[in-house]
PDB file with one MODEL, atoms N, CA, C and O in Angstrom:
MODEL        1
ATOM      1  N   UNK A   1     -65.845 -29.901  21.899  1.00  0.00           N
ATOM      2  CA  UNK A   1     -67.264 -29.682  22.123  1.00  0.00           C
ATOM      3  C   UNK A   1     -67.541 -28.188  21.939  1.00  0.00           C
ATOM      4  O   UNK A   1     -66.891 -27.351  22.566  1.00  0.00           O
ATOM      5  N   UNK A   2     -68.503 -27.857  21.079  1.00  0.00           N
ATOM      6  CA  UNK A   2     -68.823 -26.460  20.825  1.00  0.00           C
ATOM      7  C   UNK A   2     -69.595 -25.861  22.002  1.00  0.00           C
ATOM      8  O   UNK A   2     -70.060 -26.579  22.887  1.00  0.00           O
ATOM      9  N   UNK A   3     -69.719 -24.561  21.994  1.00  0.00           N
ATOM     10  CA  UNK A   3     -70.444 -23.865  23.058  1.00  0.00           C
ATOM     11  C   UNK A   3     -71.898 -24.348  23.108  1.00  0.00           C
ATOM     12  O   UNK A   3     -72.441 -24.563  24.192  1.00  0.00           O
ATOM     13  N   UNK A   4     -72.525 -24.519  21.945  1.00  0.00           N
ATOM     14  CA  UNK A   4     -73.906 -24.989  21.900  1.00  0.00           C
ATOM     15  C   UNK A   4     -74.016 -26.412  22.425  1.00  0.00           C
ATOM     16  O   UNK A   4     -74.919 -26.721  23.202  1.00  0.00           O
ATOM     17  N   UNK A   5     -73.102 -27.280  22.005  1.00  0.00           N
ATOM     18  CA  UNK A   5     -73.126 -28.663  22.481  1.00  0.00           C
ATOM     19  C   UNK A   5     -72.954 -28.730  23.997  1.00  0.00           C
ATOM     20  O   UNK A   5     -73.614 -29.529  24.661  1.00  0.00           O
ATOM     21  N   UNK A   6     -72.082 -27.906  24.542  1.00  0.00           N
ATOM     22  CA  UNK A   6     -71.873 -27.879  25.991  1.00  0.00           C
ATOM     23  C   UNK A   6     -73.125 -27.379  26.711  1.00  0.00           C
ATOM     24  O   UNK A   6     -73.511 -27.928  27.742  1.00  0.00           O
ATOM     25  N   UNK A   7     -73.754 -26.346  26.172  1.00  0.00           N
ATOM     26  CA  UNK A   7     -74.965 -25.802  26.789  1.00  0.00           C
ATOM     27  C   UNK A   7     -76.100 -26.829  26.751  1.00  0.00           C
ATOM     28  O   UNK A   7     -76.835 -26.978  27.728  1.00  0.00           O
ATOM     29  N   UNK A   8     -76.245 -27.533  25.630  1.00  0.00           N
ATOM     30  CA  UNK A   8     -77.284 -28.563  25.525  1.00  0.00           C
ATOM     31  C   UNK A   8     -76.980 -29.720  26.470  1.00  0.00           C
ATOM     32  O   UNK A   8     -77.888 -30.257  27.105  1.00  0.00           O
ATOM     33  N   UNK A   9     -75.712 -30.106  26.566  1.00  0.00           N
ATOM     34  CA  UNK A   9     -75.315 -31.160  27.494  1.00  0.00           C
ATOM     35  C   UNK A   9     -75.716 -30.777  28.919  1.00  0.00           C
ATOM     36  O   UNK A   9     -76.279 -31.593  29.649  1.00  0.00           O
ATOM     37  N   UNK A  10     -75.424 -29.535  29.314  1.00  0.00           N
ATOM     38  CA  UNK A  10     -75.788 -29.070  30.655  1.00  0.00           C
ATOM     39  C   UNK A  10     -77.297 -29.055  30.847  1.00  0.00           C
ATOM     40  O   UNK A  10     -77.788 -29.362  31.933  1.00  0.00           O
ATOM     41  N   UNK A  11     -78.028 -28.704  29.809  1.00  0.00           N
ATOM     42  CA  UNK A  11     -79.490 -28.687  29.894  1.00  0.00           C
ATOM     43  C   UNK A  11     -80.035 -30.097  30.100  1.00  0.00           C
ATOM     44  O   UNK A  11     -80.943 -30.298  30.907  1.00  0.00           O
ATOM     45  N   UNK A  12     -79.493 -31.064  29.384  1.00  0.00           N
ATOM     46  CA  UNK A  12     -80.001 -32.433  29.447  1.00  0.00           C
ATOM     47  C   UNK A  12     -79.491 -33.217  30.656  1.00  0.00           C
ATOM     48  O   UNK A  12     -80.088 -34.227  31.028  1.00  0.00           O
ATOM     49  N   UNK A  13     -78.410 -32.772  31.266  1.00  0.00           N
ATOM     50  CA  UNK A  13     -77.823 -33.462  32.407  1.00  0.00           C
ATOM     51  C   UNK A  13     -78.453 -32.945  33.702  1.00  0.00           C
ATOM     52  O   UNK A  13     -78.262 -31.780  34.050  1.00  0.00           O
ATOM     53  N   UNK A  14     -79.204 -33.792  34.426  1.00  0.00           N
ATOM     54  CA  UNK A  14     -79.882 -33.330  35.648  1.00  0.00           C
ATOM     55  C   UNK A  14     -78.944 -32.812  36.737  1.00  0.00           C
ATOM     56  O   UNK A  14     -79.358 -32.001  37.566  1.00  0.00           O
ATOM     57  N   UNK A  15     -77.689 -33.266  36.749  1.00  0.00           N
ATOM     58  CA  UNK A  15     -76.777 -32.821  37.802  1.00  0.00           C
ATOM     59  C   UNK A  15     -76.031 -31.539  37.439  1.00  0.00           C
ATOM     60  O   UNK A  15     -75.289 -31.005  38.264  1.00  0.00           O
ATOM     61  N   UNK A  16     -76.216 -31.041  36.221  1.00  0.00           N
ATOM     62  CA  UNK A  16     -75.546 -29.807  35.791  1.00  0.00           C
ATOM     63  C   UNK A  16     -76.429 -28.597  36.043  1.00  0.00           C
ATOM     64  O   UNK A  16     -77.655 -28.694  36.074  1.00  0.00           O
ATOM     65  N   UNK A  17     -75.783 -27.468  36.220  1.00  0.00           N
ATOM     66  CA  UNK A  17     -76.521 -26.221  36.361  1.00  0.00           C
ATOM     67  C   UNK A  17     -76.522 -25.487  35.027  1.00  0.00           C
ATOM     68  O   UNK A  17     -75.582 -25.595  34.240  1.00  0.00           O
ATOM     69  N   UNK A  18     -77.594 -24.739  34.789  1.00  0.00           N
ATOM     70  CA  UNK A  18     -77.738 -23.948  33.573  1.00  0.00           C
ATOM     71  C   UNK A  18     -78.095 -22.530  33.989  1.00  0.00           C
ATOM     72  O   UNK A  18     -79.014 -22.322  34.781  1.00  0.00           O
ATOM     73  N   UNK A  19     -77.368 -21.560  33.456  1.00  0.00           N
ATOM     74  CA  UNK A  19     -77.694 -20.169  33.745  1.00  0.00           C
ATOM     75  C   UNK A  19     -78.774 -19.696  32.768  1.00  0.00           C
ATOM     76  O   UNK A  19     -79.001 -20.308  31.725  1.00  0.00           O
ATOM     77  N   UNK A  20     -79.417 -18.619  33.123  1.00  0.00           N
ATOM     78  CA  UNK A  20     -80.452 -18.071  32.255  1.00  0.00           C
ATOM     79  C   UNK A  20     -79.842 -17.612  30.929  1.00  0.00           C
ATOM     80  O   UNK A  20     -80.483 -17.720  29.884  1.00  0.00           O
ATOM     81  N   UNK A  21     -78.612 -17.103  30.966  1.00  0.00           N
ATOM     82  CA  UNK A  21     -77.943 -16.672  29.738  1.00  0.00           C
ATOM     83  C   UNK A  21     -77.679 -17.862  28.814  1.00  0.00           C
ATOM     84  O   UNK A  21     -77.816 -17.741  27.597  1.00  0.00           O
ATOM     85  N   UNK A  22     -77.301 -19.009  29.383  1.00  0.00           N
ATOM     86  CA  UNK A  22     -77.112 -20.216  28.569  1.00  0.00           C
ATOM     87  C   UNK A  22     -78.435 -20.643  27.935  1.00  0.00           C
ATOM     88  O   UNK A  22     -78.474 -21.057  26.777  1.00  0.00           O
ATOM     89  N   UNK A  23     -79.506 -20.539  28.701  1.00  0.00           N
ATOM     90  CA  UNK A  23     -80.826 -20.897  28.189  1.00  0.00           C
ATOM     91  C   UNK A  23     -81.232 -19.969  27.049  1.00  0.00           C
ATOM     92  O   UNK A  23     -81.769 -20.429  26.042  1.00  0.00           O
ATOM     93  N   UNK A  24     -80.983 -18.669  27.194  1.00  0.00           N
ATOM     94  CA  UNK A  24     -81.258 -17.717  26.117  1.00  0.00           C
ATOM     95  C   UNK A  24     -80.423 -18.043  24.880  1.00  0.00           C
ATOM     96  O   UNK A  24     -80.905 -17.930  23.753  1.00  0.00           O
ATOM     97  N   UNK A  25     -79.175 -18.445  25.091  1.00  0.00           N
ATOM     98  CA  UNK A  25     -78.279 -18.803  23.986  1.00  0.00           C
ATOM     99  C   UNK A  25     -78.832 -20.012  23.227  1.00  0.00           C
ATOM    100  O   UNK A  25     -78.888 -20.006  21.997  1.00  0.00           O
ATOM    101  N   UNK A  26     -79.240 -21.048  23.964  1.00  0.00           N
ATOM    102  CA  UNK A  26     -79.797 -22.250  23.345  1.00  0.00           C
ATOM    103  C   UNK A  26     -81.047 -21.903  22.543  1.00  0.00           C
ATOM    104  O   UNK A  26     -81.181 -22.300  21.386  1.00  0.00           O
ATOM    105  N   UNK A  27     -81.955 -21.165  23.164  1.00  0.00           N
ATOM    106  CA  UNK A  27     -83.192 -20.796  22.476  1.00  0.00           C
ATOM    107  C   UNK A  27     -82.896 -19.971  21.229  1.00  0.00           C
ATOM    108  O   UNK A  27     -83.539 -20.152  20.195  1.00  0.00           O
ATOM    109  N   UNK A  28     -81.930 -19.069  21.322  1.00  0.00           N
ATOM    110  CA  UNK A  28     -81.546 -18.263  20.160  1.00  0.00           C
ATOM    111  C   UNK A  28     -81.018 -19.109  19.020  1.00  0.00           C
ATOM    112  O   UNK A  28     -81.326 -18.848  17.857  1.00  0.00           O
ATOM    113  N   UNK A  29     -80.231 -20.114  19.340  1.00  0.00           N
ATOM    114  CA  UNK A  29     -79.688 -21.007  18.312  1.00  0.00           C
ATOM    115  C   UNK A  29     -80.778 -21.842  17.648  1.00  0.00           C
ATOM    116  O   UNK A  29     -80.613 -22.278  16.508  1.00  0.00           O
ATOM    117  N   UNK A  30     -81.895 -22.071  18.350  1.00  0.00           N
ATOM    118  CA  UNK A  30     -83.011 -22.822  17.789  1.00  0.00           C
ATOM    119  C   UNK A  30     -84.062 -21.909  17.158  1.00  0.00           C
ATOM    120  O   UNK A  30     -85.162 -22.360  16.837  1.00  0.00           O
ATOM    121  N   UNK A  31     -83.731 -20.632  16.981  1.00  0.00           N
ATOM    122  CA  UNK A  31     -84.607 -19.718  16.258  1.00  0.00           C
ATOM    123  C   UNK A  31     -85.574 -18.920  17.107  1.00  0.00           C
ATOM    124  O   UNK A  31     -86.482 -18.285  16.569  1.00  0.00           O
ATOM    125  N   UNK A  32     -85.405 -18.934  18.413  1.00  0.00           N
ATOM    126  CA  UNK A  32     -86.293 -18.167  19.301  1.00  0.00           C
ATOM    127  C   UNK A  32     -85.666 -16.820  19.610  1.00  0.00           C
ATOM    128  O   UNK A  32     -84.443 -16.695  19.686  1.00  0.00           O
ATOM    129  N   UNK A  33     -86.499 -15.827  19.785  1.00  0.00           N
ATOM    130  CA  UNK A  33     -86.031 -14.522  20.241  1.00  0.00           C
ATOM    131  C   UNK A  33     -87.009 -14.013  21.286  1.00  0.00           C
ATOM    132  O   UNK A  33     -88.173 -14.410  21.310  1.00  0.00           O
ATOM    133  N   UNK A  34     -86.525 -13.131  22.147  1.00  0.00           N
ATOM    134  CA  UNK A  34     -87.379 -12.617  23.212  1.00  0.00           C
ATOM    135  C   UNK A  34     -88.421 -11.695  22.630  1.00  0.00           C
ATOM    136  O   UNK A  34     -88.109 -10.764  21.889  1.00  0.00           O
ATOM    137  N   UNK A  35     -89.660 -11.967  22.976  1.00  0.00           N
ATOM    138  CA  UNK A  35     -90.778 -11.136  22.533  1.00  0.00           C
ATOM    139  C   UNK A  35     -90.979 -10.056  23.593  1.00  0.00           C
ATOM    140  O   UNK A  35     -91.247 -10.359  24.755  1.00  0.00           O
ATOM    141  N   UNK A  36     -90.849  -8.810  23.188  1.00  0.00           N
ATOM    142  CA  UNK A  36     -90.852  -7.704  24.153  1.00  0.00           C
ATOM    143  C   UNK A  36     -92.229  -7.076  24.356  1.00  0.00           C
ATOM    144  O   UNK A  36     -92.367  -6.152  25.157  1.00  0.00           O
ATOM    145  N   UNK A  37     -93.249  -7.559  23.647  1.00  0.00           N
ATOM    146  CA  UNK A  37     -94.568  -6.946  23.770  1.00  0.00           C
ATOM    147  C   UNK A  37     -95.516  -7.889  24.493  1.00  0.00           C
ATOM    148  O   UNK A  37     -95.203  -9.060  24.708  1.00  0.00           O
ATOM    149  N   UNK A  38     -96.657  -7.375  24.860  1.00  0.00           N
ATOM    150  CA  UNK A  38     -97.668  -8.200  25.512  1.00  0.00           C
ATOM    151  C   UNK A  38     -97.457  -8.249  27.011  1.00  0.00           C
ATOM    152  O   UNK A  38     -96.918  -7.320  27.613  1.00  0.00           O
ATOM    153  N   UNK A  39     -97.891  -9.347  27.600  1.00  0.00           N
ATOM    154  CA  UNK A  39     -97.848  -9.472  29.051  1.00  0.00           C
ATOM    155  C   UNK A  39     -96.524 -10.050  29.525  1.00  0.00           C
ATOM    156  O   UNK A  39     -96.497 -11.040  30.255  1.00  0.00           O
ATOM    157  N   UNK A  40     -95.440  -9.436  29.113  1.00  0.00           N
ATOM    158  CA  UNK A  40     -94.125  -9.814  29.616  1.00  0.00           C
ATOM    159  C   UNK A  40     -93.484  -8.562  30.188  1.00  0.00           C
ATOM    160  O   UNK A  40     -93.274  -7.576  29.482  1.00  0.00           O
ATOM    161  N   UNK A  41     -93.183  -8.617  31.450  1.00  0.00           N
ATOM    162  CA  UNK A  41     -92.550  -7.475  32.096  1.00  0.00           C
ATOM    163  C   UNK A  41     -91.721  -7.984  33.259  1.00  0.00           C
ATOM    164  O   UNK A  41     -92.030  -9.022  33.845  1.00  0.00           O
ATOM    165  N   UNK A  42     -90.680  -7.261  33.587  1.00  0.00           N
ATOM    166  CA  UNK A  42     -89.846  -7.661  34.713  1.00  0.00           C
ATOM    167  C   UNK A  42     -89.192  -8.998  34.456  1.00  0.00           C
ATOM    168  O   UNK A  42     -88.466  -9.165  33.476  1.00  0.00           O
ATOM    169  N   UNK A  43     -89.451  -9.963  35.344  1.00  0.00           N
ATOM    170  CA  UNK A  43     -88.796 -11.264  35.214  1.00  0.00           C
ATOM    171  C   UNK A  43     -89.563 -12.222  34.308  1.00  0.00           C
ATOM    172  O   UNK A  43     -89.064 -13.308  34.015  1.00  0.00           O
ATOM    173  N   UNK A  44     -90.751 -11.855  33.860  1.00  0.00           N
ATOM    174  CA  UNK A  44     -91.497 -12.716  32.936  1.00  0.00           C
ATOM    175  C   UNK A  44     -90.963 -12.515  31.528  1.00  0.00           C
ATOM    176  O   UNK A  44     -90.864 -11.385  31.050  1.00  0.00           O
ATOM    177  N   UNK A  45     -90.621 -13.610  30.868  1.00  0.00           N
ATOM    178  CA  UNK A  45     -90.057 -13.559  29.519  1.00  0.00           C
ATOM    179  C   UNK A  45     -90.824 -14.491  28.602  1.00  0.00           C
ATOM    180  O   UNK A  45     -91.258 -15.565  29.019  1.00  0.00           O
ATOM    181  N   UNK A  46     -90.990 -14.084  27.363  1.00  0.00           N
ATOM    182  CA  UNK A  46     -91.597 -14.922  26.338  1.00  0.00           C
ATOM    183  C   UNK A  46     -90.628 -14.990  25.169  1.00  0.00           C
ATOM    184  O   UNK A  46     -90.106 -13.969  24.721  1.00  0.00           O
ATOM    185  N   UNK A  47     -90.392 -16.193  24.683  1.00  0.00           N
ATOM    186  CA  UNK A  47     -89.498 -16.417  23.547  1.00  0.00           C
ATOM    187  C   UNK A  47     -90.319 -16.991  22.408  1.00  0.00           C
ATOM    188  O   UNK A  47     -91.027 -17.984  22.578  1.00  0.00           O
ATOM    189  N   UNK A  48     -90.220 -16.361  21.248  1.00  0.00           N
ATOM    190  CA  UNK A  48     -91.029 -16.715  20.083  1.00  0.00           C
ATOM    191  C   UNK A  48     -90.142 -17.236  18.968  1.00  0.00           C
ATOM    192  O   UNK A  48     -89.076 -16.687  18.692  1.00  0.00           O
ATOM    193  N   UNK A  49     -90.602 -18.309  18.331  1.00  0.00           N
ATOM    194  CA  UNK A  49     -89.955 -18.810  17.126  1.00  0.00           C
ATOM    195  C   UNK A  49     -90.801 -18.318  15.964  1.00  0.00           C
ATOM    196  O   UNK A  49     -91.954 -18.726  15.826  1.00  0.00           O
ATOM    197  N   UNK A  50     -90.245 -17.443  15.120  1.00  0.00           N
ATOM    198  CA  UNK A  50     -91.011 -16.835  14.035  1.00  0.00           C
ATOM    199  C   UNK A  50     -91.468 -17.839  12.984  1.00  0.00           C
ATOM    200  O   UNK A  50     -92.513 -17.647  12.362  1.00  0.00           O
ATOM    201  N   UNK A  51     -90.701 -18.908  12.778  1.00  0.00           N
ATOM    202  CA  UNK A  51     -91.081 -19.909  11.777  1.00  0.00           C
ATOM    203  C   UNK A  51     -92.305 -20.697  12.199  1.00  0.00           C
ATOM    204  O   UNK A  51     -93.237 -20.880  11.415  1.00  0.00           O
ATOM    205  N   UNK A  52     -92.302 -21.166  13.449  1.00  0.00           N
ATOM    206  CA  UNK A  52     -93.375 -22.042  13.916  1.00  0.00           C
ATOM    207  C   UNK A  52     -94.422 -21.297  14.741  1.00  0.00           C
ATOM    208  O   UNK A  52     -95.489 -21.840  15.025  1.00  0.00           O
ATOM    209  N   UNK A  53     -94.125 -20.065  15.122  1.00  0.00           N
ATOM    210  CA  UNK A  53     -94.983 -19.256  15.992  1.00  0.00           C
ATOM    211  C   UNK A  53     -95.156 -19.902  17.371  1.00  0.00           C
ATOM    212  O   UNK A  53     -96.135 -19.639  18.069  1.00  0.00           O
ATOM    213  N   UNK A  54     -94.206 -20.740  17.748  1.00  0.00           N
ATOM    214  CA  UNK A  54     -94.220 -21.405  19.052  1.00  0.00           C
ATOM    215  C   UNK A  54     -93.668 -20.445  20.097  1.00  0.00           C
ATOM    216  O   UNK A  54     -92.650 -19.791  19.869  1.00  0.00           O
ATOM    217  N   UNK A  55     -94.336 -20.361  21.241  1.00  0.00           N
ATOM    218  CA  UNK A  55     -93.924 -19.460  22.317  1.00  0.00           C
ATOM    219  C   UNK A  55     -93.528 -20.281  23.536  1.00  0.00           C
ATOM    220  O   UNK A  55     -94.219 -21.223  23.922  1.00  0.00           O
ATOM    221  N   UNK A  56     -92.406 -19.907  24.131  1.00  0.00           N
ATOM    222  CA  UNK A  56     -91.964 -20.489  25.396  1.00  0.00           C
ATOM    223  C   UNK A  56     -91.956 -19.365  26.419  1.00  0.00           C
ATOM    224  O   UNK A  56     -91.301 -18.341  26.226  1.00  0.00           O
ATOM    225  N   UNK A  57     -92.690 -19.566  27.508  1.00  0.00           N
ATOM    226  CA  UNK A  57     -92.777 -18.538  28.550  1.00  0.00           C
ATOM    227  C   UNK A  57     -92.005 -18.997  29.788  1.00  0.00           C
ATOM    228  O   UNK A  57     -92.121 -20.141  30.229  1.00  0.00           O
ATOM    229  N   UNK A  58     -91.216 -18.071  30.334  1.00  0.00           N
ATOM    230  CA  UNK A  58     -90.363 -18.370  31.487  1.00  0.00           C
ATOM    231  C   UNK A  58     -90.352 -17.204  32.459  1.00  0.00           C
ATOM    232  O   UNK A  58     -90.745 -16.087  32.123  1.00  0.00           O
ATOM    233  N   UNK A  59     -89.897 -17.484  33.657  1.00  0.00           N
ATOM    234  CA  UNK A  59     -89.555 -16.443  34.616  1.00  0.00           C
ATOM    235  C   UNK A  59     -88.041 -16.437  34.734  1.00  0.00           C
ATOM    236  O   UNK A  59     -87.420 -17.476  34.956  1.00  0.00           O
ATOM    237  N   UNK A  60     -87.457 -15.263  34.585  1.00  0.00           N
ATOM    238  CA  UNK A  60     -86.006 -15.144  34.752  1.00  0.00           C
ATOM    239  C   UNK A  60     -85.695 -15.296  36.238  1.00  0.00           C
ATOM    240  O   UNK A  60     -86.299 -14.615  37.067  1.00  0.00           O
ATOM    241  N   UNK A  61     -84.755 -16.185  36.583  1.00  0.00           N
ATOM    242  CA  UNK A  61     -84.457 -16.398  38.005  1.00  0.00           C
ATOM    243  C   UNK A  61     -83.765 -15.180  38.613  1.00  0.00           C
ATOM    244  O   UNK A  61     -82.976 -14.494  37.964  1.00  0.00           O
ATOM    245  N   UNK A  62     -84.091 -14.941  39.877  1.00  0.00           N
ATOM    246  CA  UNK A  62     -83.424 -13.872  40.606  1.00  0.00           C
ATOM    247  C   UNK A  62     -83.534 -14.169  42.085  1.00  0.00           C
ATOM    248  O   UNK A  62     -84.549 -14.751  42.468  1.00  0.00           O
ATOM    249  N   UNK A  63     -82.635 -13.845  42.924  1.00  0.00           N
ATOM    250  CA  UNK A  63     -81.404 -13.129  42.630  1.00  0.00           C
ATOM    251  C   UNK A  63     -80.321 -14.026  42.015  1.00  0.00           C
ATOM    252  O   UNK A  63     -79.384 -13.516  41.401  1.00  0.00           O
ATOM    253  N   UNK A  64     -80.434 -15.358  42.169  1.00  0.00           N
ATOM    254  CA  UNK A  64     -79.455 -16.224  41.521  1.00  0.00           C
ATOM    255  C   UNK A  64     -79.739 -16.259  40.027  1.00  0.00           C
ATOM    256  O   UNK A  64     -80.816 -15.873  39.573  1.00  0.00           O
ATOM    257  N   UNK A  65     -78.755 -16.728  39.277  1.00  0.00           N
ATOM    258  CA  UNK A  65     -78.861 -16.744  37.826  1.00  0.00           C
ATOM    259  C   UNK A  65     -79.144 -18.146  37.279  1.00  0.00           C
ATOM    260  O   UNK A  65     -79.379 -18.309  36.082  1.00  0.00           O
ATOM    261  N   UNK A  66     -79.121 -19.157  38.153  1.00  0.00           N
ATOM    262  CA  UNK A  66     -79.307 -20.539  37.712  1.00  0.00           C
ATOM    263  C   UNK A  66     -80.789 -20.883  37.639  1.00  0.00           C
ATOM    264  O   UNK A  66     -81.562 -20.543  38.534  1.00  0.00           O
ATOM    265  N   UNK A  67     -81.175 -21.565  36.555  1.00  0.00           N
ATOM    266  CA  UNK A  67     -82.572 -21.962  36.401  1.00  0.00           C
ATOM    267  C   UNK A  67     -82.834 -23.217  37.224  1.00  0.00           C
ATOM    268  O   UNK A  67     -81.940 -24.039  37.421  1.00  0.00           O
ATOM    269  N   UNK A  68     -84.052 -23.354  37.697  1.00  0.00           N
ATOM    270  CA  UNK A  68     -84.455 -24.497  38.508  1.00  0.00           C
ATOM    271  C   UNK A  68     -84.602 -25.743  37.637  1.00  0.00           C
ATOM    272  O   UNK A  68     -84.711 -25.652  36.414  1.00  0.00           O
ATOM    273  N   UNK A  69     -84.602 -26.891  38.280  1.00  0.00           N
ATOM    274  CA  UNK A  69     -84.703 -28.161  37.568  1.00  0.00           C
ATOM    275  C   UNK A  69     -86.026 -28.278  36.804  1.00  0.00           C
ATOM    276  O   UNK A  69     -86.049 -28.804  35.691  1.00  0.00           O
ATOM    277  N   UNK A  70     -87.131 -27.793  37.390  1.00  0.00           N
ATOM    278  CA  UNK A  70     -88.418 -27.888  36.698  1.00  0.00           C
ATOM    279  C   UNK A  70     -88.437 -27.021  35.434  1.00  0.00           C
ATOM    280  O   UNK A  70     -89.142 -27.343  34.477  1.00  0.00           O
ATOM    281  N   UNK A  71     -87.677 -25.936  35.421  1.00  0.00           N
ATOM    282  CA  UNK A  71     -87.585 -25.088  34.230  1.00  0.00           C
ATOM    283  C   UNK A  71     -86.795 -25.822  33.146  1.00  0.00           C
ATOM    284  O   UNK A  71     -87.158 -25.773  31.971  1.00  0.00           O
ATOM    285  N   UNK A  72     -85.714 -26.502  33.543  1.00  0.00           N
ATOM    286  CA  UNK A  72     -84.945 -27.289  32.583  1.00  0.00           C
ATOM    287  C   UNK A  72     -85.831 -28.357  31.950  1.00  0.00           C
ATOM    288  O   UNK A  72     -85.796 -28.553  30.735  1.00  0.00           O
ATOM    289  N   UNK A  73     -86.625 -29.049  32.766  1.00  0.00           N
ATOM    290  CA  UNK A  73     -87.517 -30.093  32.241  1.00  0.00           C
ATOM    291  C   UNK A  73     -88.547 -29.492  31.288  1.00  0.00           C
ATOM    292  O   UNK A  73     -88.851 -30.079  30.249  1.00  0.00           O
ATOM    293  N   UNK A  74     -89.083 -28.324  31.639  1.00  0.00           N
ATOM    294  CA  UNK A  74     -90.066 -27.647  30.788  1.00  0.00           C
ATOM    295  C   UNK A  74     -89.450 -27.293  29.430  1.00  0.00           C
ATOM    296  O   UNK A  74     -90.070 -27.518  28.391  1.00  0.00           O
ATOM    297  N   UNK A  75     -88.245 -26.747  29.437  1.00  0.00           N
ATOM    298  CA  UNK A  75     -87.575 -26.367  28.189  1.00  0.00           C
ATOM    299  C   UNK A  75     -87.298 -27.601  27.339  1.00  0.00           C
ATOM    300  O   UNK A  75     -87.508 -27.583  26.126  1.00  0.00           O
ATOM    301  N   UNK A  76     -86.828 -28.671  27.972  1.00  0.00           N
ATOM    302  CA  UNK A  76     -86.562 -29.912  27.235  1.00  0.00           C
ATOM    303  C   UNK A  76     -87.842 -30.418  26.579  1.00  0.00           C
ATOM    304  O   UNK A  76     -87.830 -30.781  25.403  1.00  0.00           O
ATOM    305  N   UNK A  77     -88.946 -30.446  27.326  1.00  0.00           N
ATOM    306  CA  UNK A  77     -90.230 -30.902  26.776  1.00  0.00           C
ATOM    307  C   UNK A  77     -90.684 -30.026  25.613  1.00  0.00           C
ATOM    308  O   UNK A  77     -91.148 -30.534  24.592  1.00  0.00           O
ATOM    309  N   UNK A  78     -90.548 -28.706  25.770  1.00  0.00           N
ATOM    310  CA  UNK A  78     -90.974 -27.786  24.716  1.00  0.00           C
ATOM    311  C   UNK A  78     -90.135 -27.953  23.448  1.00  0.00           C
ATOM    312  O   UNK A  78     -90.675 -27.963  22.342  1.00  0.00           O
ATOM    313  N   UNK A  79     -88.827 -28.083  23.605  1.00  0.00           N
ATOM    314  CA  UNK A  79     -87.963 -28.245  22.439  1.00  0.00           C
ATOM    315  C   UNK A  79     -88.184 -29.607  21.778  1.00  0.00           C
ATOM    316  O   UNK A  79     -88.120 -29.719  20.554  1.00  0.00           O
ATOM    317  N   UNK A  80     -88.441 -30.632  22.573  1.00  0.00           N
ATOM    318  CA  UNK A  80     -88.748 -31.956  21.985  1.00  0.00           C
ATOM    319  C   UNK A  80     -90.076 -31.923  21.240  1.00  0.00           C
ATOM    320  O   UNK A  80     -90.222 -32.563  20.199  1.00  0.00           O
ATOM    321  N   UNK A  81     -91.039 -31.183  21.768  1.00  0.00           N
ATOM    322  CA  UNK A  81     -92.341 -31.096  21.098  1.00  0.00           C
ATOM    323  C   UNK A  81     -92.227 -30.424  19.729  1.00  0.00           C
ATOM    324  O   UNK A  81     -93.072 -30.631  18.858  1.00  0.00           O
ATOM    325  N   UNK A  82     -91.185 -29.625  19.546  1.00  0.00           N
ATOM    326  CA  UNK A  82     -90.942 -28.938  18.278  1.00  0.00           C
ATOM    327  C   UNK A  82     -89.901 -29.696  17.438  1.00  0.00           C
ATOM    328  O   UNK A  82     -89.452 -29.203  16.403  1.00  0.00           O
ATOM    329  N   UNK A  83     -89.530 -30.883  17.889  1.00  0.00           N
ATOM    330  CA  UNK A  83     -88.548 -31.745  17.210  1.00  0.00           C
ATOM    331  C   UNK A  83     -87.182 -31.060  17.065  1.00  0.00           C
ATOM    332  O   UNK A  83     -86.492 -31.240  16.061  1.00  0.00           O
ATOM    333  N   UNK A  84     -86.807 -30.283  18.070  1.00  0.00           N
ATOM    334  CA  UNK A  84     -85.511 -29.603  18.039  1.00  0.00           C
ATOM    335  C   UNK A  84     -84.468 -30.338  18.867  1.00  0.00           C
ATOM    336  O   UNK A  84     -83.268 -30.147  18.669  1.00  0.00           O
ATOM    337  N   UNK A  85     -84.921 -31.180  19.794  1.00  0.00           N
ATOM    338  CA  UNK A  85     -83.991 -31.995  20.610  1.00  0.00           C
ATOM    339  C   UNK A  85     -84.278 -33.450  20.367  1.00  0.00           C
ATOM    340  O   UNK A  85     -83.620 -34.315  20.947  1.00  0.00           O
TER     341      UNK A  85
ENDMDL
END
């Protein structure tokens, strides 16, 4: 199982935990990069796909590094809406 396959498996599995770094890795593999301009500062992050101009907005978790279940569901919905999952 590749690193990407493992990260996606963890994202889709409700009982698995996903770190913010894993989420950034997944988004990067699907063509998203962090947009550093605009109303993103501190823990607010925006990820842009240059091909589709689709934006995913998140809050980076702190002090723990694991994303909440509702964030996992949001990411899954967003990636499915773009036909990436």
